[in-house]
A tleap script that builds the chain and sets N, CA, C and O, in Angstrom:
source leaprc.protein.ff14SB
mol = sequence {
  NMET ILE ILE LYS LEU SER PRO PHE SER PRO
  ILE ASP PRO ALA GLN LYS ILE THR LEU GLU
  ARG ARG GLY GLU ALA LEU VAL ILE ASN GLY
  GLU CYS PHE ASP PHE GLY PRO VAL PRO ASP
  GLY ALA THR LEU PRO MET GLU ALA ILE LEU
  SER GLU TRP ILE ALA GLN PRO VAL SER ARG
  VAL ASP GLY ARG LEU ILE ILE CYS ILE ARG
  LEU PRO VAL GLY PRO ASP ALA SER ALA SER
  ALA LEU TYR PRO ALA ASP ILE PHE ASN PRO
  PRO SER GLY ASN VAL ARG LEU PRO CGLN
}
set mol.1.N position { 0.850 -1.178 0.000 }
set mol.1.CA position { 0.000 0.000 0.000 }
set mol.1.C position { 0.894 1.240 0.000 }
set mol.1.O position { 1.864 1.340 0.752 }
set mol.2.N position { 0.530 2.172 -0.867 }
set mol.2.CA position { 1.195 3.470 -0.894 }
set mol.2.C position { 0.127 4.519 -0.615 }
set mol.2.O position { -0.870 4.606 -1.331 }
set mol.3.N position { 0.340 5.310 0.425 }
set mol.3.CA position { -0.583 6.396 0.746 }
set mol.3.C position { 0.078 7.705 0.345 }
set mol.3.O position { 1.131 8.071 0.867 }
set mol.4.N position { -0.549 8.396 -0.579 }
set mol.4.CA position { -0.092 9.712 -0.997 }
set mol.4.C position { -0.939 10.737 -0.254 }
set mol.4.O position { -2.127 10.511 -0.020 }
set mol.5.N position { -0.342 11.850 0.114 }
set mol.5.CA position { -1.061 12.877 0.853 }
set mol.5.C position { -1.180 14.138 0.013 }
set mol.5.O position { -0.216 14.581 -0.610 }
set mol.6.N position { -2.377 14.706 0.006 }
set mol.6.CA position { -2.662 15.925 -0.747 }
set mol.6.C position { -3.079 17.016 0.241 }
set mol.6.O position { -4.237 17.058 0.657 }
set mol.7.N position { -2.141 17.906 0.624 }
set mol.7.CA position { -2.464 18.943 1.606 }
set mol.7.C position { -3.515 19.923 1.075 }
set mol.7.O position { -3.534 20.262 -0.108 }
set mol.8.N position { -4.386 20.365 1.985 }
set mol.8.CA position { -5.353 21.403 1.637 }
set mol.8.C position { -5.640 22.214 2.892 }
set mol.8.O position { -5.471 21.729 4.011 }
set mol.9.N position { -6.067 23.433 2.697 }
set mol.9.CA position { -6.400 24.311 3.808 }
set mol.9.C position { -7.910 24.258 4.016 }
set mol.9.O position { -8.665 24.766 3.186 }
set mol.10.N position { -8.361 23.648 5.116 }
set mol.10.CA position { -9.805 23.507 5.329 }
set mol.10.C position { -10.457 24.837 5.701 }
set mol.10.O position { -9.815 25.716 6.278 }
set mol.11.N position { -11.725 24.971 5.368 }
set mol.11.CA position { -12.479 26.167 5.749 }
set mol.11.C position { -12.586 26.220 7.267 }
set mol.11.O position { -12.422 27.283 7.866 }
set mol.12.N position { -12.858 25.086 7.888 }
set mol.12.CA position { -12.934 24.993 9.343 }
set mol.12.C position { -11.565 24.550 9.862 }
set mol.12.O position { -11.187 23.397 9.654 }
set mol.13.N position { -10.813 25.424 10.530 }
set mol.13.CA position { -9.474 25.054 10.985 }
set mol.13.C position { -9.449 23.910 11.996 }
set mol.13.O position { -8.392 23.332 12.246 }
set mol.14.N position { -10.590 23.580 12.576 }
set mol.14.CA position { -10.656 22.469 13.523 }
set mol.14.C position { -10.782 21.111 12.827 }
set mol.14.O position { -10.737 20.071 13.485 }
set mol.15.N position { -10.938 21.115 11.506 }
set mol.15.CA position { -11.114 19.864 10.759 }
set mol.15.C position { -9.839 19.030 10.843 }
set mol.15.O position { -8.750 19.512 10.531 }
set mol.16.N position { -9.982 17.796 11.260 }
set mol.16.CA position { -8.857 16.871 11.444 }
set mol.16.C position { -9.141 15.557 10.731 }
set mol.16.O position { -10.269 15.275 10.326 }
set mol.17.N position { -8.086 14.762 10.591 }
set mol.17.CA position { -8.238 13.436 10.003 }
set mol.17.C position { -7.472 12.426 10.854 }
set mol.17.O position { -6.370 12.693 11.332 }
set mol.18.N position { -8.096 11.252 11.027 }
set mol.18.CA position { -7.404 10.113 11.622 }
set mol.18.C position { -7.424 9.001 10.587 }
set mol.18.O position { -8.386 8.843 9.835 }
set mol.19.N position { -6.360 8.247 10.564 }
set mol.19.CA position { -6.198 7.214 9.552 }
set mol.19.C position { -5.666 5.955 10.216 }
set mol.19.O position { -4.698 5.999 10.975 }
set mol.20.N position { -6.314 4.830 9.920 }
set mol.20.CA position { -5.886 3.539 10.462 }
set mol.20.C position { -5.882 2.520 9.335 }
set mol.20.O position { -6.818 2.459 8.538 }
set mol.21.N position { -4.829 1.725 9.274 }
set mol.21.CA position { -4.771 0.660 8.286 }
set mol.21.C position { -5.199 -0.649 8.923 }
set mol.21.O position { -4.750 -1.007 10.012 }
set mol.22.N position { -6.087 -1.366 8.213 }
set mol.22.CA position { -6.515 -2.712 8.608 }
set mol.22.C position { -6.375 -3.609 7.389 }
set mol.22.O position { -7.337 -3.793 6.642 }
set mol.23.N position { -5.211 -4.157 7.182 }
set mol.23.CA position { -4.964 -4.977 5.993 }
set mol.23.C position { -5.040 -4.109 4.752 }
set mol.23.O position { -4.235 -3.194 4.577 }
set mol.24.N position { -6.013 -4.394 3.883 }
set mol.24.CA position { -6.192 -3.595 2.670 }
set mol.24.C position { -7.341 -2.603 2.823 }
set mol.24.O position { -7.862 -2.083 1.836 }
set mol.25.N position { -7.721 -2.352 4.046 }
set mol.25.CA position { -8.768 -1.366 4.330 }
set mol.25.C position { -8.145 -0.178 5.051 }
set mol.25.O position { -7.158 -0.315 5.773 }
set mol.26.N position { -8.740 0.986 4.839 }
set mol.26.CA position { -8.366 2.181 5.581 }
set mol.26.C position { -9.581 2.656 6.361 }
set mol.26.O position { -10.694 2.690 5.836 }
set mol.27.N position { -9.363 3.015 7.597 }
set mol.27.CA position { -10.410 3.605 8.416 }
set mol.27.C position { -10.076 5.093 8.505 }
set mol.27.O position { -9.061 5.491 9.076 }
set mol.28.N position { -10.959 5.896 7.923 }
set mol.28.CA position { -10.746 7.339 7.880 }
set mol.28.C position { -11.801 7.986 8.767 }
set mol.28.O position { -12.998 7.914 8.488 }
set mol.29.N position { -11.334 8.622 9.843 }
set mol.29.CA position { -12.251 9.250 10.810 }
set mol.29.C position { -13.377 8.298 11.222 }
set mol.29.O position { -14.537 8.697 11.328 }
set mol.30.N position { -13.016 7.041 11.451 }
set mol.30.CA position { -13.976 6.057 11.929 }
set mol.30.C position { -14.763 5.329 10.861 }
set mol.30.O position { -15.491 4.389 11.181 }
set mol.31.N position { -14.646 5.730 9.594 }
set mol.31.CA position { -15.371 5.072 8.505 }
set mol.31.C position { -14.425 4.156 7.737 }
set mol.31.O position { -13.369 4.588 7.274 }
set mol.32.N position { -14.809 2.893 7.608 }
set mol.32.CA position { -13.951 1.888 6.984 }
set mol.32.C position { -14.183 1.805 5.471 }
set mol.32.O position { -15.319 1.733 5.002 }
set mol.33.N position { -13.074 1.816 4.724 }
set mol.33.CA position { -13.104 1.664 3.269 }
set mol.33.C position { -12.228 0.460 2.931 }
set mol.33.O position { -11.010 0.508 3.097 }
set mol.34.N position { -12.861 -0.634 2.450 }
set mol.34.CA position { -12.139 -1.868 2.141 }
set mol.34.C position { -11.788 -1.878 0.661 }
set mol.34.O position { -12.669 -1.944 -0.196 }
set mol.35.N position { -10.485 -1.812 0.367 }
set mol.35.CA position { -10.024 -1.806 -1.022 }
set mol.35.C position { -9.492 -3.169 -1.453 }
set mol.35.O position { -8.916 -3.294 -2.533 }
set mol.36.N position { -9.680 -4.190 -0.620 }
set mol.36.CA position { -9.225 -5.540 -0.941 }
set mol.36.C position { -9.741 -6.076 -2.263 }
set mol.36.O position { -8.989 -6.744 -2.972 }
set mol.37.N position { -11.011 -5.809 -2.635 }
set mol.37.CA position { -11.532 -6.352 -3.885 }
set mol.37.C position { -10.968 -5.715 -5.168 }
set mol.37.O position { -11.221 -6.226 -6.258 }
set mol.38.N position { -10.218 -4.623 -5.063 }
set mol.38.CA position { -9.691 -3.967 -6.273 }
set mol.38.C position { -8.598 -4.861 -6.868 }
set mol.38.O position { -7.566 -5.071 -6.231 }
set mol.39.N position { -8.811 -5.395 -8.092 }
set mol.39.CA position { -7.816 -6.296 -8.687 }
set mol.39.C position { -6.615 -5.533 -9.244 }
set mol.39.O position { -6.684 -4.329 -9.490 }
set mol.40.N position { -5.525 -6.254 -9.434 }
set mol.40.CA position { -4.311 -5.652 -9.989 }
set mol.40.C position { -4.605 -5.046 -11.362 }
set mol.40.O position { -5.255 -5.662 -12.206 }
set mol.41.N position { -4.111 -3.830 -11.558 }
set mol.41.CA position { -4.302 -3.136 -12.831 }
set mol.41.C position { -5.599 -2.357 -12.917 }
set mol.41.O position { -5.840 -1.675 -13.913 }
set mol.42.N position { -6.434 -2.442 -11.903 }
set mol.42.CA position { -7.741 -1.765 -11.929 }
set mol.42.C position { -7.686 -0.439 -11.179 }
set mol.42.O position { -6.806 -0.197 -10.353 }
set mol.43.N position { -8.663 0.407 -11.498 }
set mol.43.CA position { -8.818 1.694 -10.834 }
set mol.43.C position { -10.259 1.825 -10.367 }
set mol.43.O position { -11.195 1.587 -11.130 }
set mol.44.N position { -10.427 2.207 -9.104 }
set mol.44.CA position { -11.742 2.439 -8.528 }
set mol.44.C position { -12.036 3.932 -8.646 }
set mol.44.O position { -11.321 4.747 -8.063 }
set mol.45.N position { -13.086 4.304 -9.398 }
set mol.45.CA position { -13.352 5.731 -9.610 }
set mol.45.C position { -13.832 6.426 -8.339 }
set mol.45.O position { -14.360 5.788 -7.429 }
set mol.46.N position { -13.642 7.721 -8.293 }
set mol.46.CA position { -14.042 8.543 -7.151 }
set mol.46.C position { -15.527 8.357 -6.829 }
set mol.46.O position { -15.910 8.332 -5.659 }
set mol.47.N position { -16.344 8.230 -7.842 }
set mol.47.CA position { -17.793 8.106 -7.655 }
set mol.47.C position { -18.153 6.853 -6.861 }
set mol.47.O position { -19.205 6.807 -6.224 }
set mol.48.N position { -17.302 5.852 -6.893 }
set mol.48.CA position { -17.575 4.601 -6.186 }
set mol.48.C position { -17.104 4.631 -4.733 }
set mol.48.O position { -17.431 3.733 -3.957 }
set mol.49.N position { -16.343 5.654 -4.363 }
set mol.49.CA position { -15.755 5.689 -3.030 }
set mol.49.C position { -16.579 6.516 -2.047 }
set mol.49.O position { -16.734 6.121 -0.891 }
set mol.50.N position { -17.099 7.630 -2.478 }
set mol.50.CA position { -17.963 8.477 -1.656 }
set mol.50.C position { -17.317 8.904 -0.339 }
set mol.50.O position { -17.857 8.654 0.738 }
set mol.51.N position { -16.168 9.544 -0.439 }
set mol.51.CA position { -15.498 10.093 0.737 }
set mol.51.C position { -14.839 11.406 0.367 }
set mol.51.O position { -14.156 11.506 -0.652 }
set mol.52.N position { -15.047 12.410 1.201 }
set mol.52.CA position { -14.407 13.705 0.969 }
set mol.52.C position { -12.909 13.635 1.234 }
set mol.52.O position { -12.177 14.546 0.849 }
set mol.53.N position { -12.445 12.585 1.875 }
set mol.53.CA position { -11.045 12.466 2.264 }
set mol.53.C position { -10.168 11.822 1.208 }
set mol.53.O position { -8.946 11.960 1.255 }
set mol.54.N position { -10.764 11.125 0.261 }
set mol.54.CA position { -9.976 10.478 -0.783 }
set mol.54.C position { -9.925 11.430 -1.972 }
set mol.54.O position { -10.957 11.838 -2.505 }
set mol.55.N position { -8.692 11.778 -2.379 }
set mol.55.CA position { -8.484 12.861 -3.338 }
set mol.55.C position { -8.437 12.413 -4.800 }
set mol.55.O position { -8.611 13.236 -5.698 }
set mol.56.N position { -8.209 11.139 -5.048 }
set mol.56.CA position { -8.081 10.635 -6.422 }
set mol.56.C position { -8.637 9.219 -6.490 }
set mol.56.O position { -8.836 8.577 -5.459 }
set mol.57.N position { -8.888 8.731 -7.704 }
set mol.57.CA position { -9.296 7.327 -7.827 }
set mol.57.C position { -8.243 6.410 -7.190 }
set mol.57.O position { -7.050 6.715 -7.211 }
set mol.58.N position { -8.689 5.308 -6.635 }
set mol.58.CA position { -7.789 4.343 -6.000 }
set mol.58.C position { -7.429 3.281 -7.030 }
set mol.58.O position { -8.297 2.768 -7.736 }
set mol.59.N position { -6.152 2.958 -7.109 }
set mol.59.CA position { -5.728 1.950 -8.079 }
set mol.59.C position { -4.825 0.921 -7.411 }
set mol.59.O position { -4.311 1.124 -6.312 }
set mol.60.N position { -4.654 -0.191 -8.120 }
set mol.60.CA position { -3.725 -1.222 -7.675 }
set mol.60.C position { -2.755 -1.458 -8.824 }
set mol.60.O position { -3.151 -1.838 -9.926 }
set mol.61.N position { -1.477 -1.224 -8.546 }
set mol.61.CA position { -0.425 -1.371 -9.553 }
set mol.61.C position { 0.628 -2.326 -9.003 }
set mol.61.O position { 1.149 -2.117 -7.908 }
set mol.62.N position { 0.936 -3.357 -9.751 }
set mol.62.CA position { 1.900 -4.380 -9.321 }
set mol.62.C position { 1.568 -4.914 -7.933 }
set mol.62.O position { 2.458 -5.140 -7.113 }
set mol.63.N position { 0.278 -5.112 -7.682 }
set mol.63.CA position { -0.176 -5.685 -6.427 }
set mol.63.C position { -0.302 -4.698 -5.279 }
set mol.63.O position { -0.772 -5.069 -4.203 }
set mol.64.N position { 0.104 -3.458 -5.478 }
set mol.64.CA position { 0.080 -2.455 -4.407 }
set mol.64.C position { -1.039 -1.447 -4.601 }
set mol.64.O position { -1.190 -0.870 -5.678 }
set mol.65.N position { -1.816 -1.241 -3.555 }
set mol.65.CA position { -2.842 -0.198 -3.594 }
set mol.65.C position { -2.182 1.169 -3.543 }
set mol.65.O position { -1.213 1.370 -2.811 }
set mol.66.N position { -2.708 2.108 -4.322 }
set mol.66.CA position { -2.236 3.488 -4.306 }
set mol.66.C position { -3.446 4.355 -3.979 }
set mol.66.O position { -4.409 4.423 -4.743 }
set mol.67.N position { -3.372 5.016 -2.826 }
set mol.67.CA position { -4.501 5.784 -2.311 }
set mol.67.C position { -4.018 7.186 -1.967 }
set mol.67.O position { -3.035 7.347 -1.245 }
set mol.68.N position { -4.704 8.198 -2.481 }
set mol.68.CA position { -4.356 9.591 -2.200 }
set mol.68.C position { -5.380 10.169 -1.219 }
set mol.68.O position { -6.577 10.214 -1.503 }
set mol.69.N position { -4.891 10.605 -0.074 }
set mol.69.CA position { -5.731 11.113 1.012 }
set mol.69.C position { -5.533 12.621 1.146 }
set mol.69.O position { -4.408 13.117 1.086 }
set mol.70.N position { -6.633 13.337 1.327 }
set mol.70.CA position { -6.558 14.779 1.592 }
set mol.70.C position { -6.077 14.996 3.023 }
set mol.70.O position { -6.589 14.383 3.960 }
set mol.71.N position { -5.102 15.861 3.178 }
set mol.71.CA position { -4.512 16.139 4.483 }
set mol.71.C position { -4.771 17.598 4.853 }
set mol.71.O position { -4.200 18.502 4.243 }
set mol.72.N position { -5.633 17.835 5.857 }
set mol.72.CA position { -5.893 19.217 6.255 }
set mol.72.C position { -4.659 19.821 6.943 }
set mol.72.O position { -4.083 19.215 7.847 }
set mol.73.N position { -4.270 21.006 6.508 }
set mol.73.CA position { -3.131 21.692 7.112 }
set mol.73.C position { -3.544 23.105 7.500 }
set mol.73.O position { -4.339 23.745 6.811 }
set mol.74.N position { -3.004 23.574 8.595 }
set mol.74.CA position { -3.288 24.920 9.068 }
set mol.74.C position { -2.165 25.868 8.701 }
set mol.74.O position { -1.190 25.463 8.068 }
set mol.75.N position { -2.294 27.135 9.095 }
set mol.75.CA position { -1.284 28.138 8.731 }
set mol.75.C position { 0.073 27.881 9.374 }
set mol.75.O position { 1.084 28.386 8.887 }
set mol.76.N position { 0.117 27.106 10.459 }
set mol.76.CA position { 1.379 26.822 11.133 }
set mol.76.C position { 1.888 25.401 10.840 }
set mol.76.O position { 2.671 24.848 11.612 }
set mol.77.N position { 1.443 24.824 9.737 }
set mol.77.CA position { 1.833 23.450 9.378 }
set mol.77.C position { 3.327 23.377 9.077 }
set mol.77.O position { 3.927 24.330 8.580 }
set mol.78.N position { 3.900 22.244 9.386 }
set mol.78.CA position { 5.327 22.014 9.134 }
set mol.78.C position { 5.575 21.781 7.640 }
set mol.78.O position { 4.643 21.547 6.870 }
set mol.79.N position { 6.827 21.848 7.259 }
set mol.79.CA position { 7.198 21.571 5.867 }
set mol.79.C position { 6.839 20.136 5.493 }
set mol.79.O position { 6.469 19.864 4.351 }
set mol.80.N position { 6.949 19.214 6.458 }
set mol.80.CA position { 6.619 17.813 6.142 }
set mol.80.C position { 5.129 17.618 5.891 }
set mol.80.O position { 4.740 16.668 5.212 }
set mol.81.N position { 4.288 18.503 6.427 }
set mol.81.CA position { 2.850 18.435 6.151 }
set mol.81.C position { 2.517 19.161 4.842 }
set mol.81.O position { 1.640 18.725 4.096 }
set mol.82.N position { 3.199 20.239 4.573 }
set mol.82.CA position { 2.929 20.998 3.346 }
set mol.82.C position { 3.469 20.293 2.106 }
set mol.82.O position { 2.902 20.415 1.021 }
set mol.83.N position { 4.571 19.554 2.272 }
set mol.83.CA position { 5.200 18.822 1.170 }
set mol.83.C position { 5.441 17.381 1.619 }
set mol.83.O position { 6.587 16.957 1.774 }
set mol.84.N position { 4.356 16.630 1.826 }
set mol.84.CA position { 4.502 15.299 2.446 }
set mol.84.C position { 5.099 14.259 1.517 }
set mol.84.O position { 4.879 14.257 0.305 }
set mol.85.N position { 5.860 13.381 2.139 }
set mol.85.CA position { 6.396 12.214 1.432 }
set mol.85.C position { 5.318 11.140 1.393 }
set mol.85.O position { 4.432 11.112 2.247 }
set mol.86.N position { 5.393 10.261 0.408 }
set mol.86.CA position { 4.473 9.124 0.347 }
set mol.86.C position { 4.741 8.202 1.536 }
set mol.86.O position { 5.867 8.112 2.026 }
set mol.87.N position { 3.699 7.526 1.986 }
set mol.87.CA position { 3.814 6.563 3.073 }
set mol.87.C position { 3.758 5.173 2.445 }
set mol.87.O position { 2.722 4.767 1.918 }
set mol.88.N position { 4.875 4.443 2.502 }
set mol.88.CA position { 4.982 3.133 1.868 }
set mol.88.C position { 4.734 2.031 2.889 }
set mol.88.O position { 5.394 1.966 3.926 }
set mol.89.N position { 3.771 1.166 2.579 }
set mol.89.CA position { 3.479 -0.019 3.385 }
set mol.89.C position { 3.409 0.261 4.884 }
set mol.89.O position { 4.168 -0.324 5.656 }
set mol.90.N position { 2.513 1.144 5.301 }
set mol.90.CA position { 2.396 1.362 6.737 }
set mol.90.C position { 1.913 0.088 7.423 }
set mol.90.O position { 1.127 -0.662 6.844 }
set mol.91.N position { 2.371 -0.168 8.644 }
set mol.91.CA position { 1.901 -1.363 9.351 }
set mol.91.C position { 0.433 -1.188 9.743 }
set mol.91.O position { -0.093 -0.075 9.755 }
set mol.92.N position { -0.208 -2.299 10.058 }
set mol.92.CA position { -1.589 -2.223 10.537 }
set mol.92.C position { -1.627 -1.393 11.808 }
set mol.92.O position { -0.709 -1.432 12.628 }
set mol.93.N position { -2.717 -0.638 11.951 }
set mol.93.CA position { -2.856 0.243 13.100 }
set mol.93.C position { -2.929 1.690 12.646 }
set mol.93.O position { -3.106 1.980 11.463 }
set mol.94.N position { -2.790 2.585 13.603 }
set mol.94.CA position { -2.857 4.014 13.296 }
set mol.94.C position { -1.721 4.427 12.385 }
set mol.94.O position { -0.576 4.020 12.582 }
set mol.95.N position { -2.038 5.237 11.387 }
set mol.95.CA position { -1.038 5.748 10.459 }
set mol.95.C position { -0.671 7.158 10.928 }
set mol.95.O position { -1.526 8.034 11.052 }
set mol.96.N position { 0.592 7.345 11.180 }
set mol.96.CA position { 1.068 8.657 11.639 }
set mol.96.C position { 1.130 9.612 10.446 }
set mol.96.O position { 1.753 9.329 9.424 }
set mol.97.N position { 0.459 10.753 10.617 }
set mol.97.CA position { 0.422 11.766 9.565 }
set mol.97.C position { 1.234 12.979 9.987 }
set mol.97.O position { 1.270 13.314 11.171 }
set mol.98.N position { 1.887 13.643 9.037 }
set mol.98.CA position { 2.643 14.847 9.402 }
set mol.98.C position { 1.718 15.945 9.893 }
set mol.98.O position { 0.571 16.043 9.457 }
set mol.99.N position { 2.211 16.757 10.786 }
set mol.99.CA position { 1.427 17.849 11.361 }
set mol.99.C position { 1.845 19.167 10.744 }
set mol.99.O position { 1.300 20.214 11.096 }
savepdb mol mol.pdb
quit
């Protein structure tokens, strides 16, 4: 799994995101999205996902899921949050996001 982060400035500065990996599923702010059924070489369109937190269609390339998540950042965000690195194969559990 590769998680790409897309920083954005939310209208409500209190808007936060929590992310947890459960195998091939992601739990975003308590809502579970299971991407296990996406076959290799396929792309799941945005219309099929129905989440404001997922920024692009989800695809599986060479067996790896590629998921782009919107990352809310405030005016005092660090450089690592404004220009985040991809997260490669995070372990199951909470995914640490840059602040």
